[in-house]
A tleap script that builds the chain and sets N, CA, C and O, in Angstrom:
source leaprc.protein.ff14SB
mol = sequence {
  NMET GLY LEU ILE THR GLY LEU LEU THR LEU
  PRO LEU ALA PRO VAL ARG GLY THR MET TRP
  LEU ALA GLU ARG ILE GLN GLU GLN ALA GLU
  ASN GLU LEU TYR ASP GLU ASP ALA ILE ARG
  ALA GLN LEU ILE GLU ILE GLU ALA ALA ARG
  GLU ALA GLY GLU ILE ASP GLU ASP GLU ALA
  THR LEU ALA GLU ASP ALA LEU LEU GLU ARG
  LEU ILE ALA ALA ARG ALA LEU GLY GLY ASP
  ARG THR HIE GLY GLY PHE GLN GLN CGLN
}
set mol.1.N position { 150.569 90.046 102.386 }
set mol.1.CA position { 150.366 91.281 101.656 }
set mol.1.C position { 149.942 92.317 102.679 }
set mol.1.O position { 149.016 92.099 103.460 }
set mol.2.N position { 150.619 93.425 102.662 }
set mol.2.CA position { 150.323 94.491 103.593 }
set mol.2.C position { 149.091 95.283 103.184 }
set mol.2.O position { 148.584 95.146 102.071 }
set mol.3.N position { 148.628 96.104 104.095 }
set mol.3.CA position { 147.434 96.908 103.846 }
set mol.3.C position { 147.634 97.862 102.676 }
set mol.3.O position { 146.767 97.983 101.811 }
set mol.4.N position { 148.775 98.536 102.653 }
set mol.4.CA position { 149.032 99.501 101.580 }
set mol.4.C position { 149.164 98.785 100.234 }
set mol.4.O position { 148.616 99.232 99.226 }
set mol.5.N position { 149.892 97.676 100.231 }
set mol.5.CA position { 150.036 96.910 98.994 }
set mol.5.C position { 148.679 96.419 98.515 }
set mol.5.O position { 148.375 96.470 97.324 }
set mol.6.N position { 147.870 95.943 99.450 }
set mol.6.CA position { 146.530 95.482 99.098 }
set mol.6.C position { 145.691 96.580 98.492 }
set mol.6.O position { 144.984 96.359 97.509 }
set mol.7.N position { 145.764 97.772 99.076 }
set mol.7.CA position { 144.993 98.901 98.546 }
set mol.7.C position { 145.507 99.356 97.183 }
set mol.7.O position { 144.719 99.694 96.300 }
set mol.8.N position { 146.820 99.363 97.014 }
set mol.8.CA position { 147.394 99.809 95.744 }
set mol.8.C position { 147.126 98.824 94.612 }
set mol.8.O position { 146.975 99.224 93.457 }
set mol.9.N position { 147.067 97.538 94.943 }
set mol.9.CA position { 146.852 96.542 93.890 }
set mol.9.C position { 145.378 96.163 93.750 }
set mol.9.O position { 145.041 95.321 92.918 }
set mol.10.N position { 144.497 96.764 94.541 }
set mol.10.CA position { 143.075 96.469 94.456 }
set mol.10.C position { 142.504 96.684 93.058 }
set mol.10.O position { 141.686 95.878 92.615 }
set mol.11.N position { 142.900 97.738 92.345 }
set mol.11.CA position { 142.367 97.896 90.982 }
set mol.11.C position { 142.757 96.747 90.044 }
set mol.11.O position { 142.120 96.554 89.008 }
set mol.12.N position { 143.786 95.993 90.396 }
set mol.12.CA position { 144.212 94.874 89.548 }
set mol.12.C position { 143.468 93.581 89.858 }
set mol.12.O position { 143.647 92.587 89.155 }
set mol.13.N position { 142.639 93.576 90.894 }
set mol.13.CA position { 141.925 92.352 91.292 }
set mol.13.C position { 141.106 91.760 90.146 }
set mol.13.O position { 141.154 90.546 89.951 }
set mol.14.N position { 140.361 92.552 89.380 }
set mol.14.CA position { 139.611 91.947 88.265 }
set mol.14.C position { 140.529 91.292 87.224 }
set mol.14.O position { 140.179 90.269 86.635 }
set mol.15.N position { 141.684 91.881 87.008 }
set mol.15.CA position { 142.633 91.317 86.040 }
set mol.15.C position { 143.161 89.990 86.571 }
set mol.15.O position { 143.245 89.012 85.829 }
set mol.16.N position { 143.518 89.954 87.859 }
set mol.16.CA position { 144.012 88.708 88.446 }
set mol.16.C position { 142.932 87.637 88.420 }
set mol.16.O position { 143.216 86.469 88.155 }
set mol.17.N position { 141.696 88.032 88.695 }
set mol.17.CA position { 140.590 87.076 88.646 }
set mol.17.C position { 140.362 86.544 87.246 }
set mol.17.O position { 140.107 85.355 87.055 }
set mol.18.N position { 140.456 87.426 86.272 }
set mol.18.CA position { 140.297 87.022 84.879 }
set mol.18.C position { 141.417 86.076 84.458 }
set mol.18.O position { 141.175 85.088 83.765 }
set mol.19.N position { 142.638 86.383 84.879 }
set mol.19.CA position { 143.775 85.520 84.532 }
set mol.19.C position { 143.624 84.142 85.188 }
set mol.19.O position { 143.912 83.122 84.562 }
set mol.20.N position { 143.176 84.115 86.443 }
set mol.20.CA position { 142.977 82.852 87.135 }
set mol.20.C position { 141.929 82.021 86.395 }
set mol.20.O position { 142.118 80.826 86.166 }
set mol.21.N position { 140.829 82.665 86.026 }
set mol.21.CA position { 139.760 81.974 85.314 }
set mol.21.C position { 140.242 81.463 83.957 }
set mol.21.O position { 139.911 80.344 83.565 }
set mol.22.N position { 141.013 82.265 83.244 }
set mol.22.CA position { 141.539 81.860 81.941 }
set mol.22.C position { 142.460 80.647 82.085 }
set mol.22.O position { 142.433 79.744 81.249 }
set mol.23.N position { 143.267 80.626 83.132 }
set mol.23.CA position { 144.155 79.482 83.356 }
set mol.23.C position { 143.355 78.218 83.651 }
set mol.23.O position { 143.706 77.146 83.156 }
set mol.24.N position { 142.285 78.315 84.449 }
set mol.24.CA position { 141.449 77.151 84.749 }
set mol.24.C position { 140.759 76.651 83.483 }
set mol.24.O position { 140.657 75.443 83.271 }
set mol.25.N position { 140.283 77.568 82.640 }
set mol.25.CA position { 139.634 77.183 81.380 }
set mol.25.C position { 140.630 76.482 80.466 }
set mol.25.O position { 140.297 75.482 79.830 }
set mol.26.N position { 141.852 77.006 80.400 }
set mol.26.CA position { 142.883 76.385 79.575 }
set mol.26.C position { 143.199 74.977 80.076 }
set mol.26.O position { 143.329 74.051 79.275 }
set mol.27.N position { 143.322 74.808 81.394 }
set mol.27.CA position { 143.590 73.482 81.949 }
set mol.27.C position { 142.479 72.499 81.586 }
set mol.27.O position { 142.748 71.364 81.194 }
set mol.28.N position { 141.237 72.941 81.720 }
set mol.28.CA position { 140.106 72.067 81.406 }
set mol.28.C position { 140.084 71.710 79.918 }
set mol.28.O position { 139.817 70.565 79.554 }
set mol.29.N position { 140.363 72.684 79.073 }
set mol.29.CA position { 140.384 72.428 77.632 }
set mol.29.C position { 141.480 71.430 77.280 }
set mol.29.O position { 141.266 70.542 76.454 }
set mol.30.N position { 142.648 71.565 77.896 }
set mol.30.CA position { 143.727 70.618 77.635 }
set mol.30.C position { 143.375 69.230 78.154 }
set mol.30.O position { 143.685 68.227 77.512 }
set mol.31.N position { 142.728 69.172 79.317 }
set mol.31.CA position { 142.297 67.877 79.844 }
set mol.31.C position { 141.362 67.181 78.872 }
set mol.31.O position { 141.499 65.983 78.624 }
set mol.32.N position { 140.413 67.924 78.321 }
set mol.32.CA position { 139.466 67.344 77.381 }
set mol.32.C position { 140.119 67.013 76.047 }
set mol.32.O position { 139.803 65.997 75.429 }
set mol.33.N position { 141.030 67.873 75.604 }
set mol.33.CA position { 141.693 67.653 74.320 }
set mol.33.C position { 142.539 66.385 74.338 }
set mol.33.O position { 142.579 65.644 73.356 }
set mol.34.N position { 143.211 66.142 75.450 }
set mol.34.CA position { 144.133 65.014 75.532 }
set mol.34.C position { 143.582 63.848 76.347 }
set mol.34.O position { 144.355 63.001 76.795 }
set mol.35.N position { 142.275 63.781 76.549 }
set mol.35.CA position { 141.648 62.677 77.269 }
set mol.35.C position { 141.639 61.454 76.358 }
set mol.35.O position { 140.932 61.423 75.351 }
set mol.36.N position { 142.427 60.453 76.721 }
set mol.36.CA position { 142.581 59.273 75.867 }
set mol.36.C position { 141.261 58.527 75.678 }
set mol.36.O position { 140.998 57.996 74.600 }
set mol.37.N position { 140.439 58.486 76.713 }
set mol.37.CA position { 139.148 57.802 76.582 }
set mol.37.C position { 138.254 58.507 75.565 }
set mol.37.O position { 137.573 57.855 74.773 }
set mol.38.N position { 138.257 59.833 75.589 }
set mol.38.CA position { 137.444 60.600 74.643 }
set mol.38.C position { 137.966 60.418 73.216 }
set mol.38.O position { 137.181 60.325 72.272 }
set mol.39.N position { 139.273 60.369 73.065 }
set mol.39.CA position { 139.863 60.169 71.739 }
set mol.39.C position { 139.475 58.798 71.192 }
set mol.39.O position { 139.117 58.669 70.021 }
set mol.40.N position { 139.547 57.774 72.046 }
set mol.40.CA position { 139.160 56.426 71.604 }
set mol.40.C position { 137.684 56.386 71.202 }
set mol.40.O position { 137.319 55.758 70.208 }
set mol.41.N position { 136.845 57.059 71.985 }
set mol.41.CA position { 135.414 57.093 71.667 }
set mol.41.C position { 135.177 57.775 70.319 }
set mol.41.O position { 134.330 57.337 69.540 }
set mol.42.N position { 135.919 58.837 70.046 }
set mol.42.CA position { 135.777 59.532 68.765 }
set mol.42.C position { 136.250 58.652 67.617 }
set mol.42.O position { 135.662 58.682 66.536 }
set mol.43.N position { 137.301 57.872 67.834 }
set mol.43.CA position { 137.756 56.939 66.796 }
set mol.43.C position { 136.677 55.901 66.496 }
set mol.43.O position { 136.459 55.546 65.338 }
set mol.44.N position { 136.010 55.420 67.527 }
set mol.44.CA position { 134.926 54.454 67.335 }
set mol.44.C position { 133.769 55.098 66.572 }
set mol.44.O position { 133.168 54.465 65.704 }
set mol.45.N position { 133.457 56.353 66.895 }
set mol.45.CA position { 132.389 57.069 66.187 }
set mol.45.C position { 132.722 57.240 64.709 }
set mol.45.O position { 131.845 57.113 63.854 }
set mol.46.N position { 133.974 57.523 64.408 }
set mol.46.CA position { 134.395 57.676 63.008 }
set mol.46.C position { 134.226 56.353 62.272 }
set mol.46.O position { 133.732 56.321 61.145 }
set mol.47.N position { 134.637 55.266 62.911 }
set mol.47.CA position { 134.510 53.952 62.278 }
set mol.47.C position { 133.041 53.612 62.029 }
set mol.47.O position { 132.692 53.079 60.976 }
set mol.48.N position { 132.186 53.922 63.002 }
set mol.48.CA position { 130.753 53.655 62.836 }
set mol.48.C position { 130.166 54.496 61.705 }
set mol.48.O position { 129.349 54.007 60.925 }
set mol.49.N position { 130.582 55.760 61.614 }
set mol.49.CA position { 130.098 56.636 60.546 }
set mol.49.C position { 130.587 56.144 59.186 }
set mol.49.O position { 129.863 56.220 58.193 }
set mol.50.N position { 131.810 55.642 59.149 }
set mol.50.CA position { 132.354 55.093 57.894 }
set mol.50.C position { 131.542 53.869 57.467 }
set mol.50.O position { 131.164 53.750 56.302 }
set mol.51.N position { 131.277 52.977 58.393 }
set mol.51.CA position { 130.527 51.759 58.081 }
set mol.51.C position { 129.091 52.071 57.673 }
set mol.51.O position { 128.504 51.357 56.860 }
set mol.52.N position { 128.521 53.147 58.241 }
set mol.52.CA position { 127.149 53.532 57.909 }
set mol.52.C position { 127.090 54.335 56.613 }
set mol.52.O position { 126.002 54.636 56.120 }
set mol.53.N position { 128.243 54.681 56.061 }
set mol.53.CA position { 128.283 55.445 54.823 }
set mol.53.C position { 128.040 56.934 55.010 }
set mol.53.O position { 127.785 57.651 54.042 }
set mol.54.N position { 128.120 57.406 56.259 }
set mol.54.CA position { 127.893 58.829 56.533 }
set mol.54.C position { 129.083 59.695 56.119 }
set mol.54.O position { 128.922 60.869 55.786 }
set mol.55.N position { 130.276 59.103 56.143 }
set mol.55.CA position { 131.476 59.818 55.692 }
set mol.55.C position { 132.245 58.888 54.763 }
set mol.55.O position { 132.176 57.665 54.884 }
set mol.56.N position { 132.976 59.493 53.838 }
set mol.56.CA position { 133.732 58.657 52.911 }
set mol.56.C position { 135.100 58.311 53.515 }
set mol.56.O position { 135.459 58.771 54.599 }
set mol.57.N position { 135.827 57.507 52.795 }
set mol.57.CA position { 137.107 56.987 53.280 }
set mol.57.C position { 138.120 58.098 53.537 }
set mol.57.O position { 138.845 58.060 54.530 }
set mol.58.N position { 138.173 59.098 52.635 }
set mol.58.CA position { 139.139 60.187 52.801 }
set mol.58.C position { 138.847 61.019 54.047 }
set mol.58.O position { 139.763 61.362 54.794 }
set mol.59.N position { 137.571 61.344 54.274 }
set mol.59.CA position { 137.200 62.106 55.464 }
set mol.59.C position { 137.526 61.317 56.733 }
set mol.59.O position { 138.033 61.874 57.707 }
set mol.60.N position { 137.234 60.034 56.712 }
set mol.60.CA position { 137.507 59.191 57.875 }
set mol.60.C position { 139.005 59.129 58.153 }
set mol.60.O position { 139.434 59.207 59.304 }
set mol.61.N position { 139.787 58.989 57.105 }
set mol.61.CA position { 141.236 58.910 57.270 }
set mol.61.C position { 141.790 60.206 57.853 }
set mol.61.O position { 142.627 60.173 58.755 }
set mol.62.N position { 141.328 61.347 57.343 }
set mol.62.CA position { 141.793 62.634 57.869 }
set mol.62.C position { 141.411 62.804 59.336 }
set mol.62.O position { 142.226 63.251 60.143 }
set mol.63.N position { 140.187 62.454 59.679 }
set mol.63.CA position { 139.731 62.578 61.066 }
set mol.63.C position { 140.512 61.635 61.981 }
set mol.63.O position { 140.898 62.019 63.085 }
set mol.64.N position { 140.743 60.409 61.526 }
set mol.64.CA position { 141.504 59.449 62.328 }
set mol.64.C position { 142.939 59.910 62.524 }
set mol.64.O position { 143.496 59.770 63.613 }
set mol.65.N position { 143.540 60.462 61.472 }
set mol.65.CA position { 144.912 60.954 61.592 }
set mol.65.C position { 145.012 62.061 62.630 }
set mol.65.O position { 145.946 62.078 63.433 }
set mol.66.N position { 144.053 62.989 62.621 }
set mol.66.CA position { 144.055 64.084 63.596 }
set mol.66.C position { 143.904 63.537 65.016 }
set mol.66.O position { 144.584 63.987 65.939 }
set mol.67.N position { 143.010 62.568 65.181 }
set mol.67.CA position { 142.812 61.990 66.507 }
set mol.67.C position { 144.030 61.196 66.968 }
set mol.67.O position { 144.381 61.231 68.148 }
set mol.68.N position { 144.665 60.492 66.062 }
set mol.68.CA position { 145.859 59.737 66.426 }
set mol.68.C position { 147.002 60.671 66.816 }
set mol.68.O position { 147.780 60.352 67.714 }
set mol.69.N position { 147.110 61.816 66.153 }
set mol.69.CA position { 148.117 62.808 66.546 }
set mol.69.C position { 147.849 63.306 67.964 }
set mol.69.O position { 148.778 63.464 68.757 }
set mol.70.N position { 146.567 63.555 68.283 }
set mol.70.CA position { 146.207 63.972 69.636 }
set mol.70.C position { 146.531 62.882 70.653 }
set mol.70.O position { 147.005 63.173 71.751 }
set mol.71.N position { 146.276 61.633 70.287 }
set mol.71.CA position { 146.558 60.520 71.184 }
set mol.71.C position { 148.057 60.400 71.444 }
set mol.71.O position { 148.481 60.182 72.579 }
set mol.72.N position { 148.844 60.541 70.405 }
set mol.72.CA position { 150.304 60.494 70.557 }
set mol.72.C position { 150.776 61.644 71.440 }
set mol.72.O position { 151.624 61.451 72.312 }
set mol.73.N position { 150.233 62.837 71.218 }
set mol.73.CA position { 150.599 63.999 72.041 }
set mol.73.C position { 150.193 63.779 73.493 }
set mol.73.O position { 150.935 64.136 74.408 }
set mol.74.N position { 149.027 63.198 73.705 }
set mol.74.CA position { 148.558 62.944 75.073 }
set mol.74.C position { 149.502 61.981 75.783 }
set mol.74.O position { 149.832 62.175 76.953 }
set mol.75.N position { 149.921 60.971 75.093 }
set mol.75.CA position { 150.832 60.005 75.713 }
set mol.75.C position { 152.217 60.598 75.918 }
set mol.75.O position { 152.905 60.242 76.875 }
set mol.76.N position { 152.634 61.493 75.037 }
set mol.76.CA position { 153.941 62.130 75.175 }
set mol.76.C position { 153.962 63.113 76.342 }
set mol.76.O position { 155.021 63.386 76.907 }
set mol.77.N position { 152.804 63.641 76.700 }
set mol.77.CA position { 152.744 64.615 77.796 }
set mol.77.C position { 152.974 63.983 79.155 }
set mol.77.O position { 153.199 64.690 80.137 }
set mol.78.N position { 152.920 62.687 79.222 }
set mol.78.CA position { 153.285 62.064 80.483 }
set mol.78.C position { 152.377 60.956 80.921 }
set mol.78.O position { 151.257 60.796 80.434 }
set mol.79.N position { 152.896 60.192 81.863 }
set mol.79.CA position { 152.155 59.073 82.396 }
set mol.79.C position { 151.404 59.411 83.665 }
set mol.79.O position { 150.767 58.532 84.245 }
set mol.80.N position { 151.455 60.660 84.121 }
set mol.80.CA position { 150.744 61.066 85.334 }
set mol.80.C position { 149.304 61.364 85.003 }
set mol.80.O position { 148.885 62.521 84.985 }
set mol.81.N position { 148.553 60.322 84.742 }
set mol.81.CA position { 147.151 60.486 84.346 }
set mol.81.C position { 146.279 59.665 85.274 }
set mol.81.O position { 146.663 58.612 85.781 }
set mol.82.N position { 145.092 60.199 85.467 }
set mol.82.CA position { 144.076 59.439 86.185 }
set mol.82.C position { 142.794 59.497 85.396 }
set mol.82.O position { 142.314 60.583 85.070 }
set mol.83.N position { 142.236 58.360 85.088 }
set mol.83.CA position { 140.963 58.272 84.361 }
set mol.83.C position { 141.012 59.019 83.035 }
set mol.83.O position { 140.024 59.643 82.647 }
set mol.84.N position { 142.141 58.969 82.332 }
set mol.84.CA position { 142.242 59.586 81.014 }
set mol.84.C position { 142.545 61.066 81.042 }
set mol.84.O position { 142.746 61.657 79.981 }
set mol.85.N position { 142.589 61.696 82.204 }
set mol.85.CA position { 142.845 63.127 82.291 }
set mol.85.C position { 144.139 63.405 83.010 }
set mol.85.O position { 144.813 62.482 83.468 }
set mol.86.N position { 144.491 64.665 83.112 }
set mol.86.CA position { 145.706 65.061 83.790 }
set mol.86.C position { 145.499 65.038 85.277 }
set mol.86.O position { 144.409 65.333 85.766 }
set mol.87.N position { 146.549 64.687 86.005 }
set mol.87.CA position { 146.513 64.734 87.453 }
set mol.87.C position { 146.791 66.166 87.886 }
set mol.87.O position { 147.684 66.815 87.340 }
set mol.88.N position { 146.053 66.657 88.843 }
set mol.88.CA position { 146.282 67.998 89.364 }
set mol.88.C position { 147.474 67.955 90.303 }
set mol.88.O position { 147.581 67.044 91.124 }
set mol.89.N position { 148.373 68.926 90.195 }
set mol.89.CA position { 149.562 68.968 91.043 }
set mol.89.C position { 149.446 70.065 92.049 }
set mol.89.O position { 150.354 70.260 92.857 }
savepdb mol mol.pdb
quit
């Protein structure tokens, strides 16, 4: 990047920084959303809550269905995973 280009695009630096930060936040959110280990742990928590009578059968079924959809989506996104999360490329 040349000096003139750098000076002309300097006012855009906060926007570029904000966009970079937003992309990192999105990546982290997707990593957490599709973390298979976290999904399994949540399924176990639902089962424990069901057995303890904290939630009824319908609530448990709805929660399990949502988690299973996330698990299926996580597996469909690819096998390039490490420790339940996405591999950085």
